[in-house]
Each structure stands twice: as C-alpha cells, then as structure tokens.
C-alpha positions as CSV (number, residue, x, y, z in Angstrom):
1,R,2.9,11.7,15.5
2,S,0.5,11.9,12.3
3,D,-0.3,10.0,9.4
4,D,2.0,11.7,6.4
5,E,-0.3,11.1,3.5
6,T,-4.4,10.4,3.7
7,V,-5.9,8.1,0.8
8,T,-10.0,8.6,1.4
9,V,-11.9,5.4,-0.5
10,D,-15.6,5.3,-0.7
11,L,-15.9,1.6,-0.6
12,S,-20.3,2.5,-1.2
13,A,-19.3,4.1,-4.5
14,V,-17.1,0.8,-6.1
15,P,-18.1,0.2,-9.2
16,A,-19.2,-4.1,-7.7
17,E,-16.8,-5.4,-10.6
18,I,-13.9,-4.5,-8.7
19,D,-13.6,-6.9,-6.0
20,K,-9.6,-5.5,-5.0
21,I,-7.6,-2.7,-4.4
22,A,-3.8,-2.7,-3.8
23,V,-2.1,-0.1,-1.6
24,A,1.1,1.0,-3.7
25,V,3.9,3.4,-2.6
26,T,7.2,4.3,-4.9
27,I,10.3,6.2,-3.4
28,H,10.4,8.6,-6.2
29,E,13.3,8.8,-7.4
30,A,14.7,5.9,-5.0
31,E,18.1,5.7,-7.6
32,T,18.5,8.6,-8.5
33,R,18.3,10.0,-4.4
34,K,20.2,6.2,-3.2
35,Q,17.1,5.7,-1.3
36,N,15.3,2.3,0.2
37,F,12.8,0.9,2.2
38,G,15.3,-0.7,4.2
39,M,16.8,3.5,5.5
40,V,12.8,4.4,6.2
41,S,11.6,3.8,9.4
42,K,8.1,3.6,11.3
43,S,6.4,2.7,7.9
44,Y,2.6,1.7,8.0
45,I,-0.4,1.7,7.0
46,R,-3.9,1.7,8.1
47,C,-7.7,1.8,7.9
48,L,-10.1,3.9,9.3
49,N,-13.2,3.8,9.7
50,A,-15.3,7.0,8.5
51,D,-17.5,7.2,10.8
52,G,-15.8,9.1,14.5
53,G,-11.9,7.6,13.1
54,T,-12.0,4.4,14.4
55,E,-8.3,2.2,12.8
56,I,-9.9,-0.9,12.2
57,A,-6.6,-2.3,10.4
58,R,-2.6,-1.8,11.2
59,F,0.2,-3.3,9.2
60,D,3.8,-1.8,10.6
61,L,7.1,-2.1,7.0
62,S,9.8,-4.1,8.9
63,E,12.7,-3.0,8.2
64,D,13.7,-5.6,5.5
65,G,13.1,-3.9,2.5
66,S,16.1,-3.0,2.0
67,T,16.5,-3.1,-1.4
68,E,13.7,-2.7,-2.7
69,T,12.3,0.7,-3.7
70,A,8.0,0.2,-4.8
71,M,6.2,-1.4,-2.0
72,I,3.1,-3.7,-2.2
73,F,1.7,-2.1,1.4
74,G,-1.4,-3.7,1.8
75,E,-5.0,-4.6,-0.4
76,I,-8.5,-4.1,0.2
77,Y,-10.6,-6.4,-0.8
78,R,-14.1,-7.6,-1.0
79,A,-15.9,-11.0,0.6
80,G,-18.6,-11.5,0.1
81,A,-20.9,-8.4,1.2
82,D,-18.0,-6.5,3.1
83,W,-14.7,-5.4,2.2
84,K,-11.9,-6.3,4.7
85,F,-8.3,-5.9,4.6
86,K,-5.1,-7.8,3.7
87,A,-1.2,-6.7,4.9
88,I,1.1,-7.3,1.8
89,G,4.2,-6.2,2.9
90,Q,5.7,-7.3,-0.6
91,G,9.0,-5.1,-2.3
92,F,10.0,-4.8,-5.9
93,K,13.5,-3.6,-6.7
94,G,13.7,-1.1,-9.6
95,G,10.6,1.0,-8.5
96,L,6.8,1.2,-10.4
97,G,8.1,-0.3,-13.5
98,P,8.3,-4.0,-11.6
99,L,5.7,-3.1,-9.7
100,A,3.5,-2.5,-11.9
101,K,4.7,-5.6,-14.0
102,S,2.7,-8.2,-11.3
103,F,0.0,-6.9,-12.0
104,G,-0.2,-7.6,-15.9
105,V,0.9,-3.3,-16.8
106,D,3.6,-3.3,-19.2
107,A,4.8,-0.2,-17.5
C-alpha cells in the first residue's frame, strides 16, 4: 500500500521564528457524509528523509477517534538546531473550526 497524500516541507527554508509545524487532517464534509475517524482504518503519518526516502518517524492512528472529524496527527518541532517529530493524535468533534480554535484562530 502506498501513501495517499504527500506533503513536502523543506525544513531548511522555515524561518527561524517558526518553531513548530502541526500536521492536521480533517474529513471533508464529515457531518453531511456521517463520517468520523473511527471509521477510517490504517491511517498513519510518517516522516521521511528526502535523501533516500528513509522513514524517520511514524505514528499509526488508532481507531479510538470514533466521533472526531478533525485530528492533529503530530508536530514537527525545533529542538535546538535539529527538527524532531512528536505524535499527538488529538481529535476534535466538529471539524476544522474546533481544531483552529485550539490554536487561537477564530474560524
């Protein structure tokens, strides 16, 4: 099985004042489609090194997200001069709005 979506981040180009990048996913029109992350199987996030494609970190989402329609899968964060990955797995009911509010954004 291959990855469904790919996001490429050039961490060397991230401005110094940025110390964290949250990786979040929402289910499009989840309420209309009556879907949630509890219905999604085998979801994961993984970080690959662009040089050679070696997997650096991986987080498999459990099926505990039975009512959540938005999810912060993880964070890429600065640790001194290095970047690291932290699995989060925090779900939100109601989609993008509640997720955005957790970051102080009024959606």
